[in-house]
N, CA, C and O atoms as CSV, one atom per row, in Angstrom:
chain,resi,resn,atom,element,x,y,z
A,1,UNK,N,N,-21.564,4.456,20.925
A,1,UNK,CA,C,-21.180,3.472,19.900
A,1,UNK,C,C,-20.839,2.107,20.486
A,1,UNK,O,O,-20.282,1.913,21.566
A,2,UNK,N,N,-21.343,0.997,19.431
A,2,UNK,CA,C,-21.030,-0.467,19.999
A,2,UNK,C,C,-19.732,-1.001,19.132
A,2,UNK,O,O,-19.379,-0.595,18.024
A,3,UNK,N,N,-19.211,-1.869,19.820
A,3,UNK,CA,C,-17.822,-2.796,19.315
A,3,UNK,C,C,-17.746,-2.922,17.546
A,3,UNK,O,O,-16.934,-2.658,16.659
A,4,UNK,N,N,-19.001,-3.441,17.654
A,4,UNK,CA,C,-18.833,-3.689,15.517
A,4,UNK,C,C,-18.759,-2.032,15.163
A,4,UNK,O,O,-17.949,-1.698,14.297
A,5,UNK,N,N,-19.301,-1.345,15.589
A,5,UNK,CA,C,-19.144,0.341,14.641
A,5,UNK,C,C,-17.644,0.389,15.077
A,5,UNK,O,O,-16.811,0.201,14.190
A,6,UNK,N,N,-17.255,0.600,16.240
A,6,UNK,CA,C,-15.763,1.136,16.377
A,6,UNK,C,C,-14.677,0.379,14.985
A,6,UNK,O,O,-13.868,0.917,14.228
A,7,UNK,N,N,-15.091,-0.929,15.109
A,7,UNK,CA,C,-14.057,-1.666,14.368
A,7,UNK,C,C,-14.374,-1.808,13.237
A,7,UNK,O,O,-13.475,-2.228,12.509
A,8,UNK,N,N,-15.654,-1.555,12.627
A,8,UNK,CA,C,-15.694,-0.834,11.175
A,8,UNK,C,C,-15.321,0.373,10.706
A,8,UNK,O,O,-14.960,0.564,9.544
A,9,UNK,N,N,-15.402,1.354,11.703
A,9,UNK,CA,C,-14.584,2.614,11.746
A,9,UNK,C,C,-13.406,2.698,11.625
A,9,UNK,O,O,-12.916,3.292,10.665
A,10,UNK,N,N,-12.645,2.102,12.604
A,10,UNK,CA,C,-11.182,1.533,12.477
A,10,UNK,C,C,-10.471,0.669,11.041
A,10,UNK,O,O,-9.470,0.942,10.379
A,11,UNK,N,N,-11.383,-0.360,10.930
A,11,UNK,CA,C,-10.654,-1.146,9.606
A,11,UNK,C,C,-10.199,-0.647,8.435
A,11,UNK,O,O,-10.879,0.071,7.702
A,12,UNK,N,N,-9.096,-0.982,8.218
A,12,UNK,CA,C,-8.262,-0.363,7.079
A,12,UNK,C,C,-7.552,-1.454,6.620
A,12,UNK,O,O,-7.442,-2.484,7.284
A,13,UNK,N,N,-6.923,-1.251,5.211
A,13,UNK,CA,C,-5.984,-2.131,4.600
A,13,UNK,C,C,-4.578,-2.297,5.332
A,13,UNK,O,O,-4.401,-1.580,6.317
A,14,UNK,N,N,-3.535,-3.189,4.942
A,14,UNK,CA,C,-2.513,-3.066,5.374
A,14,UNK,C,C,-1.454,-2.051,4.852
A,14,UNK,O,O,-0.402,-1.837,5.453
A,15,UNK,N,N,-1.830,-1.409,3.621
A,15,UNK,CA,C,-1.372,-0.007,2.923
A,15,UNK,C,C,-1.366,1.054,3.832
A,15,UNK,O,O,-0.391,1.728,4.166
A,16,UNK,N,N,-2.772,1.176,4.289
A,16,UNK,CA,C,-3.400,2.148,5.075
A,16,UNK,C,C,-2.639,2.432,6.090
A,16,UNK,O,O,-2.043,3.482,6.330
A,17,UNK,N,N,-2.700,0.957,6.983
A,17,UNK,CA,C,-2.077,1.279,8.052
A,17,UNK,C,C,-0.499,1.700,8.437
A,17,UNK,O,O,-0.012,2.280,9.407
A,18,UNK,N,N,0.099,1.095,7.132
A,18,UNK,CA,C,1.595,1.516,7.050
A,18,UNK,C,C,1.853,3.031,6.873
A,18,UNK,O,O,2.880,3.477,7.386
A,19,UNK,N,N,1.011,3.892,6.186
A,19,UNK,CA,C,1.291,5.016,6.238
A,19,UNK,C,C,1.304,5.648,7.268
A,19,UNK,O,O,1.779,6.784,7.305
A,20,UNK,N,N,0.820,5.087,8.252
A,20,UNK,CA,C,1.067,5.765,9.748
A,20,UNK,C,C,2.091,5.992,10.391
A,20,UNK,O,O,2.235,6.807,11.303
A,21,UNK,N,N,3.229,4.920,9.719
A,21,UNK,CA,C,4.656,4.738,10.405
A,21,UNK,C,C,5.221,5.972,9.783
A,21,UNK,O,O,5.066,6.337,8.617
A,22,UNK,N,N,5.840,6.508,10.644
A,22,UNK,CA,C,6.783,7.943,10.373
A,22,UNK,C,C,8.448,7.487,10.551
A,22,UNK,O,O,8.937,6.637,11.295
A,23,UNK,N,N,9.048,8.332,9.639
A,23,UNK,CA,C,10.550,7.913,9.727
A,23,UNK,C,C,11.217,8.015,11.071
A,23,UNK,O,O,11.054,8.993,11.800
A,24,UNK,N,N,12.039,6.891,11.411
A,24,UNK,CA,C,12.700,6.767,12.387
A,24,UNK,C,C,11.807,6.107,13.611
A,24,UNK,O,O,12.077,6.128,14.812
A,25,UNK,N,N,10.686,5.524,12.967
A,25,UNK,CA,C,9.939,4.579,14.087
A,25,UNK,C,C,10.720,3.170,14.161
A,25,UNK,O,O,11.259,2.474,13.301
A,26,UNK,N,N,10.535,3.033,15.682
A,26,UNK,CA,C,11.058,1.367,15.909
A,26,UNK,C,C,9.454,0.398,15.973
A,26,UNK,O,O,8.664,0.631,16.888
A,27,UNK,N,N,9.221,-0.386,15.183
A,27,UNK,CA,C,8.211,-1.070,15.074
A,27,UNK,C,C,8.297,-2.332,15.614
A,27,UNK,O,O,9.138,-3.025,15.043
A,28,UNK,N,N,7.571,-3.000,16.743
A,28,UNK,CA,C,7.627,-4.191,17.658
A,28,UNK,C,C,6.475,-4.925,17.005
A,28,UNK,O,O,5.437,-4.475,16.522
A,29,UNK,N,N,6.991,-6.381,17.127
A,29,UNK,CA,C,5.894,-7.263,17.015
A,29,UNK,C,C,5.930,-8.037,18.300
A,29,UNK,O,O,6.985,-8.640,18.495
A,30,UNK,N,N,5.309,-8.111,18.910
A,30,UNK,CA,C,5.242,-8.929,20.036
A,30,UNK,C,C,5.509,-10.414,20.134
A,30,UNK,O,O,4.982,-11.119,19.274
A,31,UNK,N,N,6.391,-11.091,21.235
A,31,UNK,CA,C,6.678,-12.347,21.389
A,31,UNK,C,C,5.397,-12.998,21.316
A,31,UNK,O,O,4.281,-12.656,21.708
A,32,UNK,N,N,5.823,-14.011,20.722
A,32,UNK,CA,C,4.644,-15.266,20.525
A,32,UNK,C,C,3.136,-14.913,20.026
A,32,UNK,O,O,2.045,-15.159,20.542
A,33,UNK,N,N,3.447,-14.325,18.973
A,33,UNK,CA,C,2.544,-13.918,17.845
A,33,UNK,C,C,3.020,-14.072,16.376
A,33,UNK,O,O,4.092,-13.585,16.017
A,34,UNK,N,N,2.259,-14.714,15.582
A,34,UNK,CA,C,2.759,-14.622,14.360
A,34,UNK,C,C,3.301,-13.329,13.558
A,34,UNK,O,O,2.748,-12.284,13.900
A,35,UNK,N,N,4.201,-13.222,12.637
A,35,UNK,CA,C,4.388,-12.479,11.934
A,35,UNK,C,C,3.221,-11.651,11.366
A,35,UNK,O,O,2.600,-12.496,10.723
A,36,UNK,N,N,2.754,-10.819,11.273
A,36,UNK,CA,C,1.521,-10.184,10.391
A,36,UNK,C,C,2.199,-9.841,8.896
A,36,UNK,O,O,2.473,-8.724,8.456
A,37,UNK,N,N,2.363,-10.985,8.328
A,37,UNK,CA,C,2.997,-10.638,6.717
A,37,UNK,C,C,2.575,-9.558,6.063
A,37,UNK,O,O,3.334,-8.756,5.517
A,38,UNK,N,N,1.437,-9.485,6.081
A,38,UNK,CA,C,0.604,-8.315,5.354
A,38,UNK,C,C,1.119,-6.703,5.650
A,38,UNK,O,O,1.530,-5.866,4.846
A,39,UNK,N,N,0.968,-6.632,6.827
A,39,UNK,CA,C,1.956,-5.284,7.202
A,39,UNK,C,C,3.355,-5.466,7.271
A,39,UNK,O,O,3.898,-4.388,7.516
A,40,UNK,N,N,4.048,-6.276,7.170
A,40,UNK,CA,C,5.348,-6.070,7.393
A,40,UNK,C,C,5.820,-5.843,5.676
A,40,UNK,O,O,6.686,-5.043,5.322
A,41,UNK,N,N,5.025,-6.752,4.732
A,41,UNK,CA,C,5.347,-6.477,3.149
A,41,UNK,C,C,4.901,-4.832,2.835
A,41,UNK,O,O,5.497,-3.950,2.215
A,42,UNK,N,N,3.704,-4.837,3.485
A,42,UNK,CA,C,3.308,-3.324,3.014
A,42,UNK,C,C,4.239,-2.207,3.613
A,42,UNK,O,O,4.181,-1.070,3.145
A,43,UNK,N,N,5.055,-2.501,4.593
A,43,UNK,CA,C,5.966,-1.481,5.035
A,43,UNK,C,C,7.393,-1.820,4.343
A,43,UNK,O,O,8.321,-1.013,4.394
A,44,UNK,N,N,7.487,-2.946,3.759
A,44,UNK,CA,C,8.622,-3.253,2.993
A,44,UNK,C,C,8.441,-2.293,2.040
A,44,UNK,O,O,9.283,-1.397,1.963
A,45,UNK,N,N,7.373,-2.307,1.192
A,45,UNK,CA,C,6.935,-1.863,-0.008
A,45,UNK,C,C,7.094,-0.121,-0.092
A,45,UNK,O,O,7.418,0.535,-1.082
A,46,UNK,N,N,6.842,0.247,0.922
A,46,UNK,CA,C,7.032,1.576,1.242
A,46,UNK,C,C,8.778,2.249,1.406
A,46,UNK,O,O,8.977,3.453,1.561
A,47,UNK,N,N,9.661,1.440,1.349
A,47,UNK,CA,C,10.830,1.772,1.725
A,47,UNK,C,C,11.555,2.734,0.976
A,47,UNK,O,O,12.540,3.395,1.304
A,48,UNK,N,N,10.710,2.699,-0.410
A,48,UNK,CA,C,11.720,3.986,-1.152
A,48,UNK,C,C,10.948,5.453,-0.528
A,48,UNK,O,O,11.160,6.562,-1.018
A,49,UNK,N,N,10.316,5.281,0.272
A,49,UNK,CA,C,9.330,6.793,1.119
A,49,UNK,C,C,9.582,7.187,2.224
A,49,UNK,O,O,9.307,8.297,2.682
A,50,UNK,N,N,10.353,5.952,2.968
A,50,UNK,CA,C,10.450,6.306,4.236
A,50,UNK,C,C,12.112,5.981,4.736
A,50,UNK,O,O,12.864,5.272,4.067
A,51,UNK,N,N,12.471,6.585,5.918
A,51,UNK,CA,C,14.378,6.293,6.045
A,51,UNK,C,C,14.156,5.876,7.713
A,51,UNK,O,O,13.262,6.179,8.503
A,52,UNK,N,N,15.003,5.305,7.815
A,52,UNK,CA,C,15.348,4.780,9.231
A,52,UNK,C,C,14.557,3.739,10.020
A,52,UNK,O,O,14.460,3.791,11.246
A,53,UNK,N,N,13.930,2.678,9.176
A,53,UNK,CA,C,12.668,2.190,10.260
A,53,UNK,C,C,13.131,0.821,10.709
A,53,UNK,O,O,13.962,0.231,10.019
A,54,UNK,N,N,12.849,0.497,11.364
A,54,UNK,CA,C,13.548,-0.914,12.282
A,54,UNK,C,C,12.620,-1.627,12.729
A,54,UNK,O,O,11.992,-1.175,13.686
A,55,UNK,N,N,12.225,-3.034,12.144
A,55,UNK,CA,C,11.137,-3.762,12.892
A,55,UNK,C,C,12.099,-4.773,13.250
A,55,UNK,O,O,12.994,-5.439,12.730
A,56,UNK,N,N,11.338,-4.543,14.736
A,56,UNK,CA,C,11.730,-5.635,15.417
A,56,UNK,C,C,10.935,-6.929,15.993
A,56,UNK,O,O,9.777,-6.748,16.371
A,57,UNK,N,N,11.481,-8.178,16.074
A,57,UNK,CA,C,10.552,-9.502,15.999
A,57,UNK,C,C,11.171,-10.521,16.556
A,57,UNK,O,O,12.042,-10.989,15.822
A,58,UNK,N,N,11.009,-11.233,17.943
A,58,UNK,CA,C,11.677,-12.010,18.305
A,58,UNK,C,C,11.898,-13.384,17.845
A,58,UNK,O,O,12.839,-14.131,18.114
A,59,UNK,N,N,10.730,-13.621,17.004
A,59,UNK,CA,C,11.045,-14.856,16.428
A,59,UNK,C,C,10.108,-14.827,15.142
A,59,UNK,O,O,8.930,-15.138,14.964
A,60,UNK,N,N,11.005,-14.381,14.405
A,60,UNK,CA,C,10.808,-14.134,12.687
A,60,UNK,C,C,10.989,-15.551,11.671
A,60,UNK,O,O,12.024,-15.906,11.107
A,61,UNK,N,N,9.920,-16.084,11.646
A,61,UNK,CA,C,9.834,-17.317,10.644
A,61,UNK,C,C,10.078,-17.268,9.317
A,61,UNK,O,O,10.537,-18.200,8.656
A,62,UNK,N,N,9.578,-15.478,8.640
A,62,UNK,CA,C,9.960,-15.575,7.685
A,62,UNK,C,C,10.984,-14.253,7.511
A,62,UNK,O,O,10.498,-13.183,7.143
A,63,UNK,N,N,12.437,-14.373,7.795
A,63,UNK,CA,C,13.182,-13.133,7.646
A,63,UNK,C,C,13.513,-12.882,6.206
A,63,UNK,O,O,14.051,-11.847,5.814
A,64,UNK,N,N,13.050,-14.207,5.195
A,64,UNK,CA,C,13.998,-14.277,3.930
A,64,UNK,C,C,12.649,-12.986,3.398
A,64,UNK,O,O,13.018,-12.132,2.592
A,65,UNK,N,N,11.396,-12.952,3.823
A,65,UNK,CA,C,10.913,-12.277,3.021
A,65,UNK,C,C,10.970,-10.392,2.509
A,65,UNK,O,O,10.751,-9.662,1.543
A,66,UNK,N,N,11.442,-10.349,4.000
A,66,UNK,CA,C,11.518,-8.425,4.012
A,66,UNK,C,C,12.844,-8.568,3.380
A,66,UNK,O,O,12.853,-7.691,2.517
A,67,UNK,N,N,14.028,-9.232,3.340
A,67,UNK,CA,C,15.263,-8.877,2.828
A,67,UNK,C,C,15.445,-9.705,1.456
A,67,UNK,O,O,16.612,-9.758,1.066
A,68,UNK,N,N,14.460,-10.377,0.639
A,68,UNK,CA,C,14.600,-10.742,-0.582
A,68,UNK,C,C,13.604,-9.515,-1.299
A,68,UNK,O,O,13.784,-9.251,-2.488
A,69,UNK,N,N,12.506,-8.755,-0.473
A,69,UNK,CA,C,11.875,-7.728,-1.190
A,69,UNK,C,C,12.571,-6.517,-1.965
A,69,UNK,O,O,12.228,-5.894,-2.970
A,70,UNK,N,N,13.876,-6.399,-0.966
A,70,UNK,CA,C,14.780,-5.200,-0.537
A,70,UNK,C,C,15.683,-5.391,-1.800
A,70,UNK,O,O,16.112,-4.486,-2.515
A,71,UNK,N,N,15.900,-6.775,-1.949
A,71,UNK,CA,C,17.251,-7.231,-2.607
A,71,UNK,C,C,18.496,-7.155,-1.838
A,71,UNK,O,O,19.492,-6.550,-2.234
A,72,UNK,N,N,18.417,-7.745,-0.800
A,72,UNK,CA,C,19.470,-7.820,0.303
A,72,UNK,C,C,20.181,-8.733,1.194
A,72,UNK,O,O,19.608,-8.879,2.274
A,73,UNK,N,N,21.040,-9.251,1.079
A,73,UNK,CA,C,21.588,-10.259,1.736
A,73,UNK,C,C,21.744,-10.385,3.093
A,73,UNK,O,O,22.277,-11.390,3.562
């Protein structure tokens, strides 16, 4: 299988990807990378379904997005 086929086989939406995150998971977003907003927002949308998820990001340029979606301050 070549790289293009592997890419197509693994390609999924943000919503599909965050369904792989289980309760109690720590999600780390690497340093010096922009926040993957689609993934973070999709994970926040799953908030009623999951428990004890921690999102760790060293430099979060959009912290208000997550908190505002959850109606928290």
